[in-house]
PyMOL Python script that loads the backbone (N, CA, C, O; Angstrom):
from pymol import cmd

cmd.read_pdbstr("""\
ATOM      1  N   MET A   1     251.207  19.042 160.699  1.00  0.00           N
ATOM      2  CA  MET A   1     250.425  17.747 159.776  1.00  0.00           C
ATOM      3  C   MET A   1     251.416  16.774 159.260  1.00  0.00           C
ATOM      4  O   MET A   1     252.441  17.065 158.642  1.00  0.00           O
ATOM      5  N   SER A   2     250.978  15.515 159.597  1.00  0.00           N
ATOM      6  CA  SER A   2     251.847  14.847 158.894  1.00  0.00           C
ATOM      7  C   SER A   2     251.757  14.600 157.169  1.00  0.00           C
ATOM      8  O   SER A   2     250.834  15.063 156.499  1.00  0.00           O
ATOM      9  N   THR A   3     252.894  13.784 156.589  1.00  0.00           N
ATOM     10  CA  THR A   3     252.663  13.626 155.195  1.00  0.00           C
ATOM     11  C   THR A   3     251.590  13.147 154.987  1.00  0.00           C
ATOM     12  O   THR A   3     250.803  13.648 154.184  1.00  0.00           O
ATOM     13  N   ASN A   4     251.308  11.928 155.765  1.00  0.00           N
ATOM     14  CA  ASN A   4     249.445  10.909 155.380  1.00  0.00           C
ATOM     15  C   ASN A   4     248.827  11.957 155.043  1.00  0.00           C
ATOM     16  O   ASN A   4     248.761  12.256 153.851  1.00  0.00           O
ATOM     17  N   LEU A   5     248.347  12.601 155.846  1.00  0.00           N
ATOM     18  CA  LEU A   5     247.409  13.601 155.996  1.00  0.00           C
ATOM     19  C   LEU A   5     247.417  14.464 154.616  1.00  0.00           C
ATOM     20  O   LEU A   5     246.422  14.557 153.897  1.00  0.00           O
ATOM     21  N   LYS A   6     248.241  14.872 154.433  1.00  0.00           N
ATOM     22  CA  LYS A   6     248.309  15.754 153.410  1.00  0.00           C
ATOM     23  C   LYS A   6     247.978  14.691 152.039  1.00  0.00           C
ATOM     24  O   LYS A   6     247.367  15.220 151.111  1.00  0.00           O
ATOM     25  N   VAL A   7     248.133  14.098 151.978  1.00  0.00           N
ATOM     26  CA  VAL A   7     248.051  12.805 150.747  1.00  0.00           C
ATOM     27  C   VAL A   7     246.764  12.436 150.577  1.00  0.00           C
ATOM     28  O   VAL A   7     246.158  12.118 149.554  1.00  0.00           O
ATOM     29  N   LEU A   8     246.292  12.544 152.109  1.00  0.00           N
ATOM     30  CA  LEU A   8     244.719  11.867 151.549  1.00  0.00           C
ATOM     31  C   LEU A   8     243.748  12.850 151.736  1.00  0.00           C
ATOM     32  O   LEU A   8     242.576  12.477 151.679  1.00  0.00           O
ATOM     33  N   ILE A   9     244.072  14.458 152.026  1.00  0.00           N
ATOM     34  CA  ILE A   9     243.366  15.550 152.229  1.00  0.00           C
ATOM     35  C   ILE A   9     243.295  15.555 150.641  1.00  0.00           C
ATOM     36  O   ILE A   9     242.223  15.647 150.042  1.00  0.00           O
ATOM     37  N   ALA A  10     244.760  15.430 149.894  1.00  0.00           N
ATOM     38  CA  ALA A  10     244.995  15.809 148.355  1.00  0.00           C
ATOM     39  C   ALA A  10     243.617  14.799 147.556  1.00  0.00           C
ATOM     40  O   ALA A  10     242.504  15.204 147.218  1.00  0.00           O
ATOM     41  N   ALA A  11     244.148  13.522 147.444  1.00  0.00           N
ATOM     42  CA  ALA A  11     243.497  12.393 147.435  1.00  0.00           C
ATOM     43  C   ALA A  11     241.600  12.814 147.386  1.00  0.00           C
ATOM     44  O   ALA A  11     240.783  12.819 146.466  1.00  0.00           O
ATOM     45  N   ILE A  12     241.527  13.060 148.550  1.00  0.00           N
ATOM     46  CA  ILE A  12     239.972  13.212 148.348  1.00  0.00           C
ATOM     47  C   ILE A  12     239.499  14.503 147.794  1.00  0.00           C
ATOM     48  O   ILE A  12     238.298  14.771 147.768  1.00  0.00           O
ATOM     49  N   VAL A  13     240.703  15.568 147.209  1.00  0.00           N
ATOM     50  CA  VAL A  13     239.926  16.966 146.763  1.00  0.00           C
ATOM     51  C   VAL A  13     240.213  16.504 145.008  1.00  0.00           C
ATOM     52  O   VAL A  13     239.762  17.078 144.017  1.00  0.00           O
ATOM     53  N   ILE A  14     241.037  15.385 145.058  1.00  0.00           N
ATOM     54  CA  ILE A  14     241.090  14.967 143.496  1.00  0.00           C
ATOM     55  C   ILE A  14     239.555  14.180 143.007  1.00  0.00           C
ATOM     56  O   ILE A  14     238.721  14.447 142.141  1.00  0.00           O
ATOM     57  N   ILE A  15     239.656  13.288 143.855  1.00  0.00           N
ATOM     58  CA  ILE A  15     238.384  12.527 143.607  1.00  0.00           C
ATOM     59  C   ILE A  15     236.669  13.565 143.704  1.00  0.00           C
ATOM     60  O   ILE A  15     235.693  13.493 142.958  1.00  0.00           O
ATOM     61  N   VAL A  16     236.867  14.305 144.734  1.00  0.00           N
ATOM     62  CA  VAL A  16     235.697  15.535 144.297  1.00  0.00           C
ATOM     63  C   VAL A  16     235.626  16.397 143.176  1.00  0.00           C
ATOM     64  O   VAL A  16     234.538  16.712 142.694  1.00  0.00           O
ATOM     65  N   VAL A  17     236.888  16.871 142.651  1.00  0.00           N
ATOM     66  CA  VAL A  17     236.859  17.757 141.334  1.00  0.00           C
ATOM     67  C   VAL A  17     236.621  16.720 140.436  1.00  0.00           C
ATOM     68  O   VAL A  17     235.652  17.028 139.741  1.00  0.00           O
ATOM     69  N   GLY A  18     237.131  15.480 140.097  1.00  0.00           N
ATOM     70  CA  GLY A  18     237.192  14.833 139.402  1.00  0.00           C
ATOM     71  C   GLY A  18     235.577  14.648 139.259  1.00  0.00           C
ATOM     72  O   GLY A  18     234.975  15.346 138.442  1.00  0.00           O
ATOM     73  N   GLY A  19     234.876  13.686 140.075  1.00  0.00           N
ATOM     74  CA  GLY A  19     233.951  13.190 140.123  1.00  0.00           C
ATOM     75  C   GLY A  19     233.148  14.052 139.767  1.00  0.00           C
ATOM     76  O   GLY A  19     232.433  13.564 138.892  1.00  0.00           O
ATOM     77  N   GLY A  20     232.738  15.643 140.095  1.00  0.00           N
ATOM     78  CA  GLY A  20     232.152  16.412 139.665  1.00  0.00           C
ATOM     79  C   GLY A  20     232.344  16.904 138.248  1.00  0.00           C
ATOM     80  O   GLY A  20     231.322  16.959 137.563  1.00  0.00           O
ATOM     81  N   LEU A  21     233.549  17.288 137.671  1.00  0.00           N
ATOM     82  CA  LEU A  21     233.424  16.949 136.071  1.00  0.00           C
ATOM     83  C   LEU A  21     232.758  15.526 135.406  1.00  0.00           C
ATOM     84  O   LEU A  21     231.774  15.601 134.671  1.00  0.00           O
ATOM     85  N   TRP A  22     233.259  14.508 135.667  1.00  0.00           N
ATOM     86  CA  TRP A  22     232.309  13.652 135.354  1.00  0.00           C
ATOM     87  C   TRP A  22     231.491  13.543 135.323  1.00  0.00           C
ATOM     88  O   TRP A  22     231.069  12.952 134.329  1.00  0.00           O
ATOM     89  N   TRP A  23     230.453  14.022 136.414  1.00  0.00           N
ATOM     90  CA  TRP A  23     229.127  14.628 136.306  1.00  0.00           C
ATOM     91  C   TRP A  23     228.751  15.347 135.359  1.00  0.00           C
ATOM     92  O   TRP A  23     228.154  14.954 134.357  1.00  0.00           O
ATOM     93  N   GLN A  24     229.182  16.811 135.696  1.00  0.00           N
ATOM     94  CA  GLN A  24     229.087  17.864 134.591  1.00  0.00           C
ATOM     95  C   GLN A  24     229.059  17.234 133.326  1.00  0.00           C
ATOM     96  O   GLN A  24     228.021  17.205 132.664  1.00  0.00           O
ATOM     97  N   PHE A  25     230.052  16.759 132.960  1.00  0.00           N
ATOM     98  CA  PHE A  25     229.973  16.403 131.154  1.00  0.00           C
ATOM     99  C   PHE A  25     229.099  14.997 131.163  1.00  0.00           C
ATOM    100  O   PHE A  25     227.983  15.054 130.647  1.00  0.00           O
ATOM    101  N   GLY A  26     229.466  13.958 131.624  1.00  0.00           N
ATOM    102  CA  GLY A  26     228.519  13.091 131.744  1.00  0.00           C
ATOM    103  C   GLY A  26     227.363  12.961 131.631  1.00  0.00           C
ATOM    104  O   GLY A  26     226.912  11.866 131.292  1.00  0.00           O
ATOM    105  N   ARG A  27     226.308  14.339 131.949  1.00  0.00           N
ATOM    106  CA  ARG A  27     225.195  14.144 131.957  1.00  0.00           C
ATOM    107  C   ARG A  27     224.653  14.844 130.469  1.00  0.00           C
ATOM    108  O   ARG A  27     223.486  14.590 130.169  1.00  0.00           O
ATOM    109  N   GLY A  28     225.239  15.481 129.778  1.00  0.00           N
ATOM    110  CA  GLY A  28     224.734  15.718 128.460  1.00  0.00           C
ATOM    111  C   GLY A  28     224.577  14.855 127.667  1.00  0.00           C
ATOM    112  O   GLY A  28     225.068  13.753 127.911  1.00  0.00           O
ATOM    113  N   SER A  29     223.862  15.063 126.495  1.00  0.00           N
ATOM    114  CA  SER A  29     222.889  13.807 125.305  1.00  0.00           C
ATOM    115  C   SER A  29     223.814  13.404 124.451  1.00  0.00           C
ATOM    116  O   SER A  29     223.547  12.802 123.411  1.00  0.00           O
ATOM    117  N   GLY A  30     225.657  13.891 125.054  1.00  0.00           N
ATOM    118  CA  GLY A  30     226.553  13.335 123.827  1.00  0.00           C
ATOM    119  C   GLY A  30     226.414  14.046 122.543  1.00  0.00           C
ATOM    120  O   GLY A  30     227.269  13.753 121.706  1.00  0.00           O
ATOM    121  N   GLY A  31     225.548  14.894 122.209  1.00  0.00           N
ATOM    122  CA  GLY A  31     226.198  15.147 121.116  1.00  0.00           C
ATOM    123  C   GLY A  31     225.911  16.843 120.856  1.00  0.00           C
ATOM    124  O   GLY A  31     224.897  17.478 121.148  1.00  0.00           O
ATOM    125  N   GLY A  32     227.092  17.297 120.247  1.00  0.00           N
ATOM    126  CA  GLY A  32     226.631  18.788 119.928  1.00  0.00           C
ATOM    127  C   GLY A  32     226.289  20.085 120.828  1.00  0.00           C
ATOM    128  O   GLY A  32     225.809  19.936 121.952  1.00  0.00           O
ATOM    129  N   SER A  33     226.536  21.283 120.324  1.00  0.00           N
ATOM    130  CA  SER A  33     225.815  22.159 121.167  1.00  0.00           C
ATOM    131  C   SER A  33     224.761  22.162 121.026  1.00  0.00           C
ATOM    132  O   SER A  33     224.378  21.585 120.008  1.00  0.00           O
ATOM    133  N   ALA A  34     223.619  22.835 121.995  1.00  0.00           N
ATOM    134  CA  ALA A  34     222.433  23.401 121.640  1.00  0.00           C
ATOM    135  C   ALA A  34     221.941  24.001 120.663  1.00  0.00           C
ATOM    136  O   ALA A  34     220.779  23.880 120.275  1.00  0.00           O
ATOM    137  N   SER A  35     222.823  24.726 120.168  1.00  0.00           N
ATOM    138  CA  SER A  35     222.990  25.716 118.682  1.00  0.00           C
ATOM    139  C   SER A  35     222.668  24.721 117.695  1.00  0.00           C
ATOM    140  O   SER A  35     221.655  24.921 117.024  1.00  0.00           O
ATOM    141  N   GLU A  36     223.382  23.632 117.477  1.00  0.00           N
ATOM    142  CA  GLU A  36     223.472  22.552 116.247  1.00  0.00           C
ATOM    143  C   GLU A  36     222.659  21.808 116.418  1.00  0.00           C
ATOM    144  O   GLU A  36     222.330  21.201 115.399  1.00  0.00           O
ATOM    145  N   ASN A  37     221.799  21.385 117.896  1.00  0.00           N
ATOM    146  CA  ASN A  37     220.604  20.377 117.670  1.00  0.00           C
ATOM    147  C   ASN A  37     219.557  20.889 117.552  1.00  0.00           C
ATOM    148  O   ASN A  37     218.695  20.110 117.146  1.00  0.00           O
ATOM    149  N   SER A  38     219.004  22.583 117.853  1.00  0.00           N
ATOM    150  CA  SER A  38     217.913  22.708 118.085  1.00  0.00           C
ATOM    151  C   SER A  38     217.324  23.285 116.433  1.00  0.00           C
ATOM    152  O   SER A  38     217.934  23.481 115.382  1.00  0.00           O
ATOM    153  N   GLN A  39     216.085  23.409 116.754  1.00  0.00           N
ATOM    154  CA  GLN A  39     214.728  23.617 115.058  1.00  0.00           C
ATOM    155  C   GLN A  39     214.401  24.614 115.018  1.00  0.00           C
ATOM    156  O   GLN A  39     214.028  25.036 116.113  1.00  0.00           O
ATOM    157  N   PRO A  40     214.325  25.459 114.024  1.00  0.00           N
ATOM    158  CA  PRO A  40     213.761  26.623 114.638  1.00  0.00           C
ATOM    159  C   PRO A  40     212.534  26.653 114.935  1.00  0.00           C
ATOM    160  O   PRO A  40     211.572  26.032 114.482  1.00  0.00           O
ATOM    161  N   ALA A  41     212.657  27.624 115.941  1.00  0.00           N
ATOM    162  CA  ALA A  41     211.104  27.557 116.635  1.00  0.00           C
ATOM    163  C   ALA A  41     209.834  28.359 115.690  1.00  0.00           C
ATOM    164  O   ALA A  41     210.026  29.544 115.418  1.00  0.00           O
ATOM    165  N   SER A  42     208.773  27.805 115.291  1.00  0.00           N
ATOM    166  CA  SER A  42     207.510  27.936 115.075  1.00  0.00           C
ATOM    167  C   SER A  42     206.516  28.487 115.842  1.00  0.00           C
ATOM    168  O   SER A  42     206.486  28.564 117.070  1.00  0.00           O
ATOM    169  N   ALA A  43     205.666  28.883 115.009  1.00  0.00           N
ATOM    170  CA  ALA A  43     204.795  29.926 116.043  1.00  0.00           C
ATOM    171  C   ALA A  43     203.460  29.197 116.265  1.00  0.00           C
ATOM    172  O   ALA A  43     202.752  28.531 115.510  1.00  0.00           O
ATOM    173  N   ALA A  44     203.367  29.512 117.421  1.00  0.00           N
ATOM    174  CA  ALA A  44     202.105  28.712 118.547  1.00  0.00           C
ATOM    175  C   ALA A  44     200.809  29.073 117.533  1.00  0.00           C
ATOM    176  O   ALA A  44     200.470  30.156 117.055  1.00  0.00           O
ATOM    177  N   PRO A  45     200.033  27.297 117.354  1.00  0.00           N
ATOM    178  CA  PRO A  45     199.074  28.163 116.960  1.00  0.00           C
ATOM    179  C   PRO A  45     197.976  28.626 117.559  1.00  0.00           C
ATOM    180  O   PRO A  45     197.960  28.276 118.739  1.00  0.00           O
ATOM    181  N   VAL A  46     196.720  29.491 117.136  1.00  0.00           N
ATOM    182  CA  VAL A  46     195.930  30.805 117.506  1.00  0.00           C
ATOM    183  C   VAL A  46     195.078  29.988 118.098  1.00  0.00           C
ATOM    184  O   VAL A  46     195.039  28.983 117.388  1.00  0.00           O
ATOM    185  N   SER A  47     194.051  29.798 119.417  1.00  0.00           N
ATOM    186  CA  SER A  47     192.931  29.436 120.012  1.00  0.00           C
ATOM    187  C   SER A  47     192.770  30.166 120.234  1.00  0.00           C
ATOM    188  O   SER A  47     193.411  31.211 120.128  1.00  0.00           O
ATOM    189  N   ASP A  48     191.310  29.812 120.875  1.00  0.00           N
ATOM    190  CA  ASP A  48     190.271  30.709 121.344  1.00  0.00           C
ATOM    191  C   ASP A  48     189.575  29.672 123.053  1.00  0.00           C
ATOM    192  O   ASP A  48     188.465  29.789 123.572  1.00  0.00           O
ATOM    193  N   THR A  49     190.768  28.737 123.504  1.00  0.00           N
ATOM    194  CA  THR A  49     190.620  28.263 124.471  1.00  0.00           C
ATOM    195  C   THR A  49     192.113  28.200 125.458  1.00  0.00           C
ATOM    196  O   THR A  49     193.174  27.735 125.043  1.00  0.00           O
ATOM    197  N   LEU A  50     191.921  28.712 126.669  1.00  0.00           N
ATOM    198  CA  LEU A  50     192.741  28.749 127.741  1.00  0.00           C
ATOM    199  C   LEU A  50     194.010  27.377 127.829  1.00  0.00           C
ATOM    200  O   LEU A  50     193.719  26.329 127.253  1.00  0.00           O
ATOM    201  N   PRO A  51     195.184  27.465 128.465  1.00  0.00           N
ATOM    202  CA  PRO A  51     196.113  26.501 128.588  1.00  0.00           C
ATOM    203  C   PRO A  51     194.870  25.330 129.570  1.00  0.00           C
ATOM    204  O   PRO A  51     194.954  24.114 129.395  1.00  0.00           O
ATOM    205  N   THR A  52     193.955  25.841 130.407  1.00  0.00           N
ATOM    206  CA  THR A  52     193.655  24.776 131.433  1.00  0.00           C
ATOM    207  C   THR A  52     192.356  24.510 130.545  1.00  0.00           C
ATOM    208  O   THR A  52     191.498  24.237 131.384  1.00  0.00           O
ATOM    209  N   GLY A  53     191.678  24.440 129.096  1.00  0.00           N
ATOM    210  CA  GLY A  53     190.701  24.081 128.819  1.00  0.00           C
ATOM    211  C   GLY A  53     189.897  24.775 128.171  1.00  0.00           C
ATOM    212  O   GLY A  53     189.409  24.476 127.081  1.00  0.00           O
ATOM    213  N   SER A  54     189.599  26.270 129.133  1.00  0.00           N
ATOM    214  CA  SER A  54     188.635  27.287 129.409  1.00  0.00           C
ATOM    215  C   SER A  54     188.515  27.931 128.314  1.00  0.00           C
ATOM    216  O   SER A  54     189.446  28.405 127.662  1.00  0.00           O
ATOM    217  N   SER A  55     187.157  27.989 128.011  1.00  0.00           N
ATOM    218  CA  SER A  55     187.188  28.972 126.470  1.00  0.00           C
ATOM    219  C   SER A  55     187.749  31.039 126.954  1.00  0.00           C
ATOM    220  O   SER A  55     187.992  31.755 127.925  1.00  0.00           O
ATOM    221  N   THR A  56     187.691  31.063 125.890  1.00  0.00           N
ATOM    222  CA  THR A  56     187.929  32.583 126.230  1.00  0.00           C
ATOM    223  C   THR A  56     186.604  33.653 125.783  1.00  0.00           C
ATOM    224  O   THR A  56     186.617  34.883 125.841  1.00  0.00           O
ATOM    225  N   SER A  57     185.952  33.137 125.517  1.00  0.00           N
ATOM    226  CA  SER A  57     184.368  33.671 125.432  1.00  0.00           C
ATOM    227  C   SER A  57     184.030  34.685 126.638  1.00  0.00           C
ATOM    228  O   SER A  57     184.341  34.448 127.805  1.00  0.00           O
ATOM    229  N   ASP A  58     183.340  35.870 126.201  1.00  0.00           N
ATOM    230  CA  ASP A  58     182.782  36.914 127.458  1.00  0.00           C
ATOM    231  C   ASP A  58     182.265  36.313 128.418  1.00  0.00           C
ATOM    232  O   ASP A  58     182.432  36.780 129.544  1.00  0.00           O
ATOM    233  N   ALA A  59     181.633  35.328 128.267  1.00  0.00           N
ATOM    234  CA  ALA A  59     180.655  34.623 129.198  1.00  0.00           C
ATOM    235  C   ALA A  59     181.706  33.698 130.278  1.00  0.00           C
ATOM    236  O   ALA A  59     181.797  33.772 131.503  1.00  0.00           O
ATOM    237  N   SER A  60     182.234  33.060 129.573  1.00  0.00           N
ATOM    238  CA  SER A  60     183.690  32.043 130.261  1.00  0.00           C
ATOM    239  C   SER A  60     184.113  33.191 130.990  1.00  0.00           C
ATOM    240  O   SER A  60     183.609  33.282 132.109  1.00  0.00           O
ATOM    241  N   LEU A  61     184.962  34.158 130.632  1.00  0.00           N
ATOM    242  CA  LEU A  61     185.996  35.109 131.395  1.00  0.00           C
ATOM    243  C   LEU A  61     185.124  35.902 132.585  1.00  0.00           C
ATOM    244  O   LEU A  61     185.580  36.428 133.601  1.00  0.00           O
ATOM    245  N   GLN A  62     183.850  35.833 132.182  1.00  0.00           N
ATOM    246  CA  GLN A  62     183.318  36.606 133.402  1.00  0.00           C
ATOM    247  C   GLN A  62     182.780  35.768 134.457  1.00  0.00           C
ATOM    248  O   GLN A  62     182.500  36.218 135.568  1.00  0.00           O
ATOM    249  N   THR A  63     182.583  34.154 134.011  1.00  0.00           N
ATOM    250  CA  THR A  63     182.579  33.379 135.364  1.00  0.00           C
ATOM    251  C   THR A  63     183.753  33.227 136.217  1.00  0.00           C
ATOM    252  O   THR A  63     183.773  33.177 137.447  1.00  0.00           O
ATOM    253  N   ASP A  64     184.979  33.142 135.187  1.00  0.00           N
ATOM    254  CA  ASP A  64     186.435  33.277 135.857  1.00  0.00           C
ATOM    255  C   ASP A  64     186.839  34.731 136.855  1.00  0.00           C
ATOM    256  O   ASP A  64     187.403  34.640 137.945  1.00  0.00           O
ATOM    257  N   LEU A  65     186.466  35.893 136.289  1.00  0.00           N
ATOM    258  CA  LEU A  65     186.430  37.196 137.417  1.00  0.00           C
ATOM    259  C   LEU A  65     185.676  36.490 138.280  1.00  0.00           C
ATOM    260  O   LEU A  65     186.198  35.735 139.100  1.00  0.00           O
ATOM    261  N   ASN A  66     184.337  36.666 138.184  1.00  0.00           N
ATOM    262  CA  ASN A  66     183.339  36.281 139.299  1.00  0.00           C
ATOM    263  C   ASN A  66     183.840  35.644 140.562  1.00  0.00           C
ATOM    264  O   ASN A  66     183.623  36.053 141.703  1.00  0.00           O
ATOM    265  N   ALA A  67     184.978  33.931 139.994  1.00  0.00           N
ATOM    266  CA  ALA A  67     185.127  33.148 141.193  1.00  0.00           C
ATOM    267  C   ALA A  67     186.692  33.960 141.350  1.00  0.00           C
ATOM    268  O   ALA A  67     186.919  33.970 142.560  1.00  0.00           O
ATOM    269  N   ILE A  68     187.489  34.428 140.839  1.00  0.00           N
ATOM    270  CA  ILE A  68     188.344  35.153 141.505  1.00  0.00           C
ATOM    271  C   ILE A  68     188.042  36.256 142.230  1.00  0.00           C
ATOM    272  O   ILE A  68     188.940  36.536 143.024  1.00  0.00           O
ATOM    273  N   ASP A  69     186.819  37.216 142.257  1.00  0.00           N
ATOM    274  CA  ASP A  69     185.957  38.264 143.732  1.00  0.00           C
ATOM    275  C   ASP A  69     186.229  37.557 144.416  1.00  0.00           C
ATOM    276  O   ASP A  69     187.108  37.784 145.248  1.00  0.00           O
ATOM    277  N   THR A  70     185.315  35.942 144.309  1.00  0.00           N
ATOM    278  CA  THR A  70     185.004  35.503 145.778  1.00  0.00           C
ATOM    279  C   THR A  70     186.172  34.828 146.114  1.00  0.00           C
ATOM    280  O   THR A  70     186.295  34.841 147.339  1.00  0.00           O
ATOM    281  N   GLN A  71     187.046  34.268 145.584  1.00  0.00           N
ATOM    282  CA  GLN A  71     188.558  34.121 146.490  1.00  0.00           C
ATOM    283  C   GLN A  71     189.196  35.440 146.888  1.00  0.00           C
ATOM    284  O   GLN A  71     189.831  35.371 147.940  1.00  0.00           O
ATOM    285  N   ILE A  72     189.176  36.656 146.276  1.00  0.00           N
ATOM    286  CA  ILE A  72     189.690  37.862 147.130  1.00  0.00           C
ATOM    287  C   ILE A  72     188.908  37.822 148.293  1.00  0.00           C
ATOM    288  O   ILE A  72     189.353  37.447 149.377  1.00  0.00           O
ATOM    289  N   ASN A  73     187.368  38.322 148.038  1.00  0.00           N
ATOM    290  CA  ASN A  73     186.543  38.290 149.335  1.00  0.00           C
ATOM    291  C   ASN A  73     187.061  37.767 150.348  1.00  0.00           C
ATOM    292  O   ASN A  73     187.560  38.369 151.299  1.00  0.00           O
ATOM    293  N   SER A  74     186.952  36.387 150.167  1.00  0.00           N
ATOM    294  CA  SER A  74     186.991  35.211 151.528  1.00  0.00           C
ATOM    295  C   SER A  74     188.269  35.313 151.897  1.00  0.00           C
ATOM    296  O   SER A  74     188.479  35.053 153.082  1.00  0.00           O
ATOM    297  N   PHE A  75     189.635  35.761 150.924  1.00  0.00           N
ATOM    298  CA  PHE A  75     190.482  36.660 151.624  1.00  0.00           C
ATOM    299  C   PHE A  75     190.814  37.500 152.815  1.00  0.00           C
ATOM    300  O   PHE A  75     191.449  37.451 153.868  1.00  0.00           O
ATOM    301  N   GLY A  76     189.910  38.451 151.968  1.00  0.00           N
ATOM    302  CA  GLY A  76     189.468  39.859 152.845  1.00  0.00           C
ATOM    303  C   GLY A  76     189.473  38.888 154.264  1.00  0.00           C
ATOM    304  O   GLY A  76     190.543  38.681 154.836  1.00  0.00           O
ATOM    305  N   SER A  77     188.126  38.284 154.807  1.00  0.00           N
ATOM    306  CA  SER A  77     187.537  37.799 155.933  1.00  0.00           C
ATOM    307  C   SER A  77     188.986  36.953 156.912  1.00  0.00           C
ATOM    308  O   SER A  77     189.271  37.111 158.099  1.00  0.00           O
ATOM    309  N   ASP A  78     189.504  36.278 156.121  1.00  0.00           N
ATOM    310  CA  ASP A  78     190.296  35.620 156.579  1.00  0.00           C
ATOM    311  C   ASP A  78     191.567  36.267 156.580  1.00  0.00           C
ATOM    312  O   ASP A  78     192.471  35.530 156.977  1.00  0.00           O
ATOM    313  N   ASN A  79     191.974  37.629 156.199  1.00  0.00           N
ATOM    314  CA  ASN A  79     192.760  38.299 156.964  1.00  0.00           C
ATOM    315  C   ASN A  79     192.419  39.192 158.191  1.00  0.00           C
ATOM    316  O   ASN A  79     193.194  39.498 159.097  1.00  0.00           O
ATOM    317  N   ALA A  80     190.864  39.625 158.027  1.00  0.00           N
ATOM    318  CA  ALA A  80     190.449  39.856 159.196  1.00  0.00           C
ATOM    319  C   ALA A  80     190.645  38.807 160.795  1.00  0.00           C
ATOM    320  O   ALA A  80     190.920  39.091 161.961  1.00  0.00           O
ATOM    321  N   SER A  81     190.395  37.779 160.204  1.00  0.00           N
ATOM    322  CA  SER A  81     190.660  36.638 161.570  1.00  0.00           C
ATOM    323  C   SER A  81     191.987  36.704 161.613  1.00  0.00           C
ATOM    324  O   SER A  81     192.316  36.590 162.794  1.00  0.00           O
ATOM    325  N   VAL A  82     192.608  36.787 161.155  1.00  0.00           N
ATOM    326  CA  VAL A  82     193.833  36.777 161.325  1.00  0.00           C
ATOM    327  C   VAL A  82     194.361  37.882 162.356  1.00  0.00           C
ATOM    328  O   VAL A  82     194.915  37.650 163.430  1.00  0.00           O
ATOM    329  N   GLN A  83     193.993  39.473 161.649  1.00  0.00           N
ATOM    330  CA  GLN A  83     194.523  40.365 162.531  1.00  0.00           C
ATOM    331  C   GLN A  83     193.602  40.651 163.864  1.00  0.00           C
ATOM    332  O   GLN A  83     194.097  41.489 164.618  1.00  0.00           O
ATOM    333  N   SER A  84     192.467  40.149 164.237  1.00  0.00           N
ATOM    334  CA  SER A  84     192.168  39.830 165.306  1.00  0.00           C
ATOM    335  C   SER A  84     192.623  39.022 166.273  1.00  0.00           C
ATOM    336  O   SER A  84     192.562  39.348 167.458  1.00  0.00           O
ATOM    337  N   GLY A  85     193.297  37.495 165.718  1.00  0.00           N
ATOM    338  CA  GLY A  85     194.060  36.909 166.234  1.00  0.00           C
ATOM    339  C   GLY A  85     195.428  37.741 166.572  1.00  0.00           C
ATOM    340  O   GLY A  85     196.124  37.377 167.520  1.00  0.00           O
ATOM    341  N   LEU A  86     195.814  38.936 165.722  1.00  0.00           N
ATOM    342  CA  LEU A  86     197.529  39.016 166.325  1.00  0.00           C
ATOM    343  C   LEU A  86     196.850  40.235 167.520  1.00  0.00           C
ATOM    344  O   LEU A  86     197.573  40.291 168.515  1.00  0.00           O
ATOM    345  N   THR A  87     195.945  40.940 167.573  1.00  0.00           N
ATOM    346  CA  THR A  87     195.580  41.651 168.231  1.00  0.00           C
ATOM    347  C   THR A  87     195.063  41.463 169.465  1.00  0.00           C
ATOM    348  O   THR A  87     194.612  42.300 170.248  1.00  0.00           O
ATOM    349  N   ASP A  88     195.188  40.061 169.592  1.00  0.00           N
ATOM    350  CA  ASP A  88     193.705  39.260 170.944  1.00  0.00           C
ATOM    351  C   ASP A  88     194.974  39.598 172.086  1.00  0.00           C
ATOM    352  O   ASP A  88     196.200  39.491 172.042  1.00  0.00           O
ATOM    353  N   GLN A  89     193.961  40.073 173.151  1.00  0.00           N
ATOM    354  CA  GLN A  89     194.615  40.150 174.443  1.00  0.00           C
ATOM    355  C   GLN A  89     195.267  38.925 175.241  1.00  0.00           C
ATOM    356  O   GLN A  89     195.309  37.814 174.712  1.00  0.00           O
ATOM    357  N   PRO A  90     195.649  39.094 176.208  1.00  0.00           N
ATOM    358  CA  PRO A  90     196.267  37.478 176.909  1.00  0.00           C
ATOM    359  C   PRO A  90     194.942  37.741 178.056  1.00  0.00           C
ATOM    360  O   PRO A  90     194.342  38.808 178.185  1.00  0.00           O
ATOM    361  N   VAL A  91     194.703  36.589 178.759  1.00  0.00           N
ATOM    362  CA  VAL A  91     193.785  36.626 179.595  1.00  0.00           C
ATOM    363  C   VAL A  91     194.750  35.970 180.769  1.00  0.00           C
ATOM    364  O   VAL A  91     195.747  35.301 180.495  1.00  0.00           O
ATOM    365  N   GLN A  92     194.276  36.281 182.224  1.00  0.00           N
ATOM    366  CA  GLN A  92     195.306  35.848 183.190  1.00  0.00           C
ATOM    367  C   GLN A  92     194.782  34.435 183.396  1.00  0.00           C
ATOM    368  O   GLN A  92     193.604  34.081 183.354  1.00  0.00           O
ATOM    369  N   GLN A  93     195.904  33.654 183.636  1.00  0.00           N
ATOM    370  CA  GLN A  93     195.304  32.296 183.430  1.00  0.00           C
ATOM    371  C   GLN A  93     195.803  32.004 185.256  1.00  0.00           C
ATOM    372  O   GLN A  93     196.755  32.433 185.908  1.00  0.00           O
ATOM    373  N   SER A  94     194.674  31.106 185.605  1.00  0.00           N
ATOM    374  CA  SER A  94     194.534  30.816 187.253  1.00  0.00           C
ATOM    375  C   SER A  94     195.075  29.371 187.762  1.00  0.00           C
ATOM    376  O   SER A  94     194.602  28.301 187.380  1.00  0.00           O
ATOM    377  N   SER A  95     196.268  29.531 188.794  1.00  0.00           N
ATOM    378  CA  SER A  95     196.959  28.612 189.209  1.00  0.00           C
ATOM    379  C   SER A  95     196.148  27.384 189.928  1.00  0.00           C
ATOM    380  O   SER A  95     195.096  27.543 190.547  1.00  0.00           O
ATOM    381  N   LEU A  96     196.586  26.562 189.806  1.00  0.00           N
ATOM    382  CA  LEU A  96     195.723  25.537 190.300  1.00  0.00           C
ATOM    383  C   LEU A  96     196.372  25.192 191.577  1.00  0.00           C
ATOM    384  O   LEU A  96     195.891  24.319 192.298  1.00  0.00           O
TER     385      LEU A  96
END
""", "prot")
cmd.dss("prot")
cmd.show_as("cartoon", "prot")
cmd.util.cbc("prot")
cmd.orient("prot")
């Protein structure tokens, strides 16, 4: 290996490592560690609605359960269709 090639490889390695360090330390917010900047966590407020906005009443939950049952049943028919396709027998092709 020639000396010029060794110098070129060393320069590329130094540039890549330096760029990685610059990117790693340059992407921070610039101030202190996470523990110095964090505020004490407060308890989440208690609510009777789900994050999706739906109510947690019995009727609403029953509606959701019915929708889930419908989706599971349709998955069963989809699964049966896939299984029948996997066990399909080949058909003899006619030559032209």
